[in-house]
ROFIBA-470608 format. One record per residue (C-alpha): residue in one letter; y negated, z, x negated. Coordinates in steps of 0.02 Angstrom, whole numbers, plus 50000, padded with zeros to 5 digits. Example, Ala and Ser with C-alpha at 12.3 -4.5 7.8 and 13.67 -1.06 7.14 Angstrom:
<rs>
a502255039049385/s500535035749316/
</rs>
This chain:
<rs>
m528425131854111/v528645133853926/f528765115053899/q527285112254015/d526205124353912/f526765115353754/d526145098653826/i524455106453861/i524355113053684/q524785095853613/e523435087653719/r522135100053655/r522645096753475/r522525077953504/q520765079953573/e520275091153426/r520885078053302/q519865064753390/r518295075353380/k518545078453193/l518845059853162/k517265055453258/k516275068053157/r516905060752994/l516455043153047/i514685048653092/i514475057352923/a515115041952832/l513935030452926/v512445041752889/a512915042252705/i513025023252698/f511295021552776/v510565034352653/i511315025652501/a510695008752564/g508955016052588/i508945023152412/a509525006552340/a508174997252435/a506855009452378/g507455007852198/a507394988952209/l505634989452279/a505095001652143/f505844990652008/i504984975052078/s503354984552089/m503574990751910/k503874973151845/n502384966151940/s501264980051879/s501894977751702/k501574959051708/k499864961751784/s499424974551650/e500044963251511/k499044948751584/n497464959351593/k497774965551417/s498024947751358/d496414942251444/d495464956651365/n496164952651193/s495714934351215/k493934938951258/a493844950751111/d494554937750993/d493314924751055/s491884936251007/k492494937750824/p492314925250683/k493904915050672/d494114918450486/n493954937350501/p495444945450410/p496474958850498/p495884976650468/s496754986250332/t497365004050338/p495905016150353/s495285024650198/t494745040650284/p495785052350391/p495465055550577/s494565071250627/t496175078150700/p497995073350667/s498265068550848/t496825056250857/p497375038350818/p496355031850672/s495145017550694/p495335002750576/p493995001150443/k492954986250402/p493934972850310/s492724973750166/s493404990550107/p495264988750065/p496185005250043/s497385011349912/p498495026649912/k498585028349725/p497815043849652/p496255042849547/a496165054249398/p495125070049416/k493275067049406/p492705069049225/l491665083649168/a490715071749058/a490335053349076/a492005045549031/a493335034749111/p494515045449216/a496405044549204/p497075037149365/k498425046149465/a499115030149534/s500285018049453/f498785006649437/p496885008449443/p496495020449587/a495615018849752/p495465029849907/v497085035149989/p497305028950168/a497325040150320/p498715040850449/l499455024250498/p498645014050636/a499775006250766/p500164988150724/k498984975550804/s500484966150868/a501134981250964/p501124977151150/a500264989051268/p501445000651361/s501884996551540/p500785007051654/s502165013051769/f504025015851757/g504155026351914/e503675044651922/g505315051351852/a505395038851710/s503565041751666/e503845060451651/f505385057351544/i504425045751428/k502965057751419/s504085072151365/f504965061551235/c503355054651160/e502385070951170/i502285074250983/s502205056250926/t500675050650828/f500795033750916/k501115038951096/d500725022151179/y501815012751058/c503195025651084/a503085024351274/n503155005451270/t504725005351162/i505605018251271/g505105008851428/k505894992851364/t507465002251313/l507625010051486/e507424992951567/e508794985751459/n509925001051470/p509505013151613/q510915024651556/s509855029151405/a508915041351517/t510485052051526/q510905049651342/p509345053451238/k510265049851077/e510325031451127/l508425031151130/v508375038850956/k509615025950893/s508555012050967/f507025018050870/i507955019550706/t508785002650730/k507094994850769/t506405002550609/t507774993650511/d507364977250598/e505524979050558/l505934983350377/d506984967650362/k505574957050435/a504314964950318/f505364962150163/t505764944250212/k503904940850227/a503484950350066/s504764939849972/t503644924750000/f502134932749915/e501614925049749/l501844936849601/k500654931149465/t500804944549332/d502144954749246/v501394970349324/e501604963149498/r503384957749461/k503824975349403/a503034982449559/f504074970849667/d505634976649574/v505184994249628/c504984988149807/k506704980049808/e507504996049747/v506645008149865/m506824996650016/a508704996049985/n508685015049980/a507685015650141/k508915004350232/e510365015050176/e509505030750241/l509175022250408/q510995017050425/s511555034650384/s510355041150517/v511055029250650/d512825034650602/r512375052950615/v511535051150785/g513055041650846/t514185056650810/i513215068150927/e514275072251078/p513485071551252/g512715088151300/k512765094851123/l511295100251015/p511155090450853/s510815098450685/n509365087450632/g509075093850454/d509885078550376/l509025066650497/n507305073850459/t507645072950272/w508275054950275/l506885048350387/s505555057450285/a506285048550132/v506165031850223/m504295034650248/s504085039850067/y505045024750001/q503875012950093/e502375021650018/t503165020449846/c503305001649867/i501474999949912/d500895012149778/s501745002149641/f500524987549654/p498824986849571/d497344987449689/g496904970449760/p497384957649893/l499254958449855/k499304977249880/n498364975450044/d499614962150099/f501064973850066/r500224988050161/t499884976850310/t501654969850306/l502454987150304/n501304994550435/s502434991150584/s504004998250501/q503025013850451/v502465016350631/y504275014950689/t504795027350553/s503485039550615/n504085037750794/s505895039850738/l505405056450661/a504615061350826/m506175056150922/v507295066550811/r506155081650834/q506215079551023/l508085076051029/s508545094251001/s507405100551139/l508125088151265/m509955092151237/t511025107251276/l511545119951144/g513205116351062/k514025110850902/e513745093850829/k515245083150795/p515515080750606/p514845064050544/a516075049750555/k515505042750388/r514165044550256/r514685032950119/l513775041649978/l513645059150046/q515255061350142/t516015072550007/k514445082549975/f514805099050059/p516515100050142/l517295116150205/l517195131050090/a518705135649989/k519305153249953/g517925163549876/g516515155249973/y516275139949863/p516385121749917/s518155115349896/w517615102049771/f516985115049647/n518215117949507/h518475135249437/e517405132449284/e515925125749383/r515955140349505/r515905152049357/l514475142049280/l513395143049435/k513835160849481/e513335166549309/a511885154349286/d511025165549159/d512615168049058/d513205158048907/k514895153848983/k515185135349008/p516385125249115/i517685113649046/p516835096449046/n517645079949088/v516775072348937/t515655078248795/v514145069348721/a513695072948540/q512585063148423/d513615068248272/g515185060048342/s516095076348381/g516205072248567/n516855058048673/f515215048348666/r513655047848559/t512425044048702/i512255050448879/n512195032748948/e513885029048870/a514585044248958/l513845038949125/a514545021349105/a516275028949086/v516195039349245/p517605033249359/q517095024349518/k518175036649614/y518455054549564/g518915070249657/g517735084849666/r516385086149534/y516195076649370/v515505086949225/i514625080349070/y514245092148926/v512795086948814/k512795095148644/a511175099848556/g510115085048505/i508625074448555/y509255059648655/d507945045948656/e508615035448800/t508165031848980/v509515040649080/i509815036249263/v511095044949373/p511325031749510/k511575035149696/k513425030749686/m513745045549570/v514005059749692/n514205077849635/l513825075349451/t513425089949336/i512555088549168/f512375104249062/g511765107048886/d511615120048750/g509865125148806/s508285117448876/q507515116548702/k509115110848617/s509885097248727/i508395085948766/i508195068948849/t506575060648796/g505595044648820/a503825037648813/k503625024648951/n501915025549033/f500625017449145/v499475011149008/d500885000948932/g501154991849097/f502455001949192/p502275007849373/t502375026849383/y504085025149464/q504795016549310/t504075028249177/a505355042249197/s506405047249047/f507715054249165/v508135049549345/a509305059149462/s509705048749617/g511495054349648/p511735066549793/g512305083949747/f511685082649567/i511615098649463/a510795101049292/k510855116749187/s510085121049020/m509365103748990/g507665098048928/f506725082548993/r505195075548903/n503955061448908/t503005060748744/a501765046948788/g500315059248780/p498755061848886/d497935045348836/k499345035548919/h499005042749092/q500525042849208/a502095046449109/v503535054849202/a504805065849113/a505995066849263/r506065058449433/v507215066049563/d507675058049730/g509495063649749/d509785074549902/r510225092949874/a509825092549689/i509865108849590/f509055112249420/l509435128549331/n508625134549169/c507905117249133/r506285112149049/f505105097849097/e503745093048972/g502395079848988/f500555077949028/q500045068049184/d501435066849315/t502755076849221/l503965080249364/y504115067649507/t504995076649651/q505115060349745/t506165063049902/h507515073549987/r507955091949962/q507785099749790/f507905117249715/y507285123049544/r507695140349474/s507135148249311/c506385131849249/v504865128049141/i503675114149195/a502225109549080/g500845096749104/t499035092849141/i498605081649291/d499635081949451/f501115086949346/i502175092449495/f502035078549624/g503005068749754/d503615069749933/a505215079949923/t505645095850016/v505665106749861/v505635125049814/f505275131849640/q505895149649612/n505665160949460/c504875146549364/l503575146249226/i502235133249261/y501215129849104/v499555120749105/r499235111348943/k497655105348858/p497065088948935/n495875076248863/d494075082248849/n493515072449002/q494915078449116/k495285092349239/n496995100349260/i497885100149429/v499595108049451/t500195099349610/a499905083249707/q501005083049860/g501245066349950/r501665069550133/k501145053950229/d501605058550408/k501335075050499/l503155075350559/e503905073850385/t504835089850338/t504235088950158/g503145099750046/i503025109149881/v503395127849881/i503125138649728/q503865156149748/n504015171249633/s503425161149485/k502015161449356/i500575149149337/l499775151349167/p499035141849020/e500195136148882/e499965147148729/p498975134648622/f497845131148771/k497445149448810/p495875151048702/l495185134848775/a495775136248955/k494115142149029/q493205127448951/f494105116149074/k494245115749262/n496005120549319/y496625119249499/l498195123149598/g498275106149682/r497465091649771/p498025080649918/w498875064649862/k499235059350043/v498425063550209/y499615077350265/s499865084950093/r500745101850103/t500885114949965/i501275133549980/i501115146049838/m501815163249874/e502315179149782/t501735170949620/l500715177149472/i499155166549446/e498145169849288/d496245169649282/f496025152249208/i496225144649383/d494535140249459/p494055152349600/a493965137549720/g495835135549690/w496015117849757/l495195101149718/e494725087449839/w495485070249813/e493975059949857/g492605065449974/d493285073550132/f494935064050129/a496355074550203/l495355090850202/s495655093650387/t497445087250391/l498205094850233/f499045111950232/y498805123150081/g499475140750107/e499405156049994/f500375172150023/n500515188549928/n500105181349758/t499585192449612/g498525191249456/p496655188249432/g496805170049485/a497585174749652/r495985180949735/t495575169849883/d493805175549929/g493105161249825/r494315147949886/v493755131549963/k493315132650148/w494315117750207/a495125118350378/g496835115550299/r496745129250167/r497305146350230/d497935163350182/i499555164650279/n500435180050346/r502225185350317/e502865176950474/e502105160250422/a502715162250243/q504485164650306/k504465146450364/y504365141050182/t505805151050109/v507405143150044/e508315148950200/t507105140850322/f506215126850230/l507705120050132/k509005125550260/g509635132350096/t511395138250132/w511925123450025/v511055131449875/k511935147949904/e513605139649933/a513415130549767/g513375147549684/a511625145249613/p510595161149594/v509355160749738/r508235171649844/m508475165550022/g506965174450096/l505385183550045/g505245198149926/s505035215949986/
</rs>
């Protein structure tokens, strides 16, 4: 009986196993049919997408053909518009070809009938508005499927050129569908495309005929800044490539580098005199500027589309890879030597570090000129290289090149150790080439040095110092000139306890820069001129650039005080369409015109600029008489916090360098 019961039990188990096996087979068959159905639906959707895309492109082509047939065959392509759109999000319409634009600043309008001093490197004309999309840009495909369309829409949401953005993403998704799950690949595709467009533009520009010495000098500027732009783009691609899947990138560097790429392209265009050649360069660079703008938009959106986490350290950054490594004991970067840490920690003290070399005109040092000392800097050196400049006036054009990373120059005082020069616009130099001193090396620090351009007000643009090195710091330095004294060209910069003196647009450029505890002196201009402190050059609304003046003083230079109210004096004017300047917690004396700010030309940029004032003091700080532009505002504390060293500069690097700094707002 026992064995008989066991047989029954075995039979039941056998039947149970058969039922389970049958169930599994049914589930497997259903799954196969579902997957096949999804695949078929996907194939149909893809075919439909391609057909729709081709149909749309055909219709677009037919429309363009009809439009072209209605135009004169010899009509030139439209140039960049000379007036801004009513709102930043509205794509600008191209102007009539008969009114070519120019971004170079004109001099302030004269008080009397006299020729104004131009702001630009060459005779001025209206500054263009936001970039139009290139005429060659194909129309975006109308449908990528509902899911893909939503994805593209979210990625291109903040782009100025949404259609162009959508078209590029659509093509990338067609070529690499996995990009939808790896947003960084889309960002890389935009940046890489920007490089390709830049190469095409420069290849074409190299065929342009250069008829004058001025044009040849301008093209030299273009070659230099385009090389810089390509390096920034490669660094950006490298940085994006280090982002791990599912991790949130820190995009401070990316925003800075891509903003610099936009600025470099503008610098190239601005270097040419107004005329057909300048228009050709603007048209040629238009496509690469649009891609740069969309790359900025992609970087901004990248963070919001990825999950919170730490970014993998960059694999390589040829020039900047040793900028800010891990902190050593005491909270300073490991490449700071003991003497340098003491120098920066006690920035207002007389103690000095031990230099690598000393420059002295009397022969008591290693070299008699600063350029000799720079030529002797080793190609490879550990940590920071320090040059001590003894008291003297050094009449030489000094350039710290990009390859010199973490260089410090310190002197005996800003009115004792002085670098001077007199290159200027009137004598045939583009503004870019007039600087007496240039700091292009990343991580540059200057302390207790003076920088001058003595060309005088009659010579128009004449730069004392041009700075485009990332994370540059100037402590207790002095900048003296007239028009265009200090060119804060690109990247992140910090100035503390400095003196800046000039007349027209004497703090200008497109860097992300903060001035703290500085004295800003307005000097006597020519009789037919106005004084303007700032001229900020932000070209695109997504650039993270701007001029911030905090806890400083804006006042007339002592010899100018009795005459100051005989001239018009302003806080700033918009050099480019999205110009951004913030003045906060600063003493403004009563020589500043109650209007505060000056228009550039007509209503250019008045609705797209951003001029903010917060908690300023002094008789010139009253805002009830300020201009009523849409972009000029009194800002509250919460808004002002966005423009502190901590937030605007992401300024832990300033603090880590040991420089005296206020990270936030005052009490």
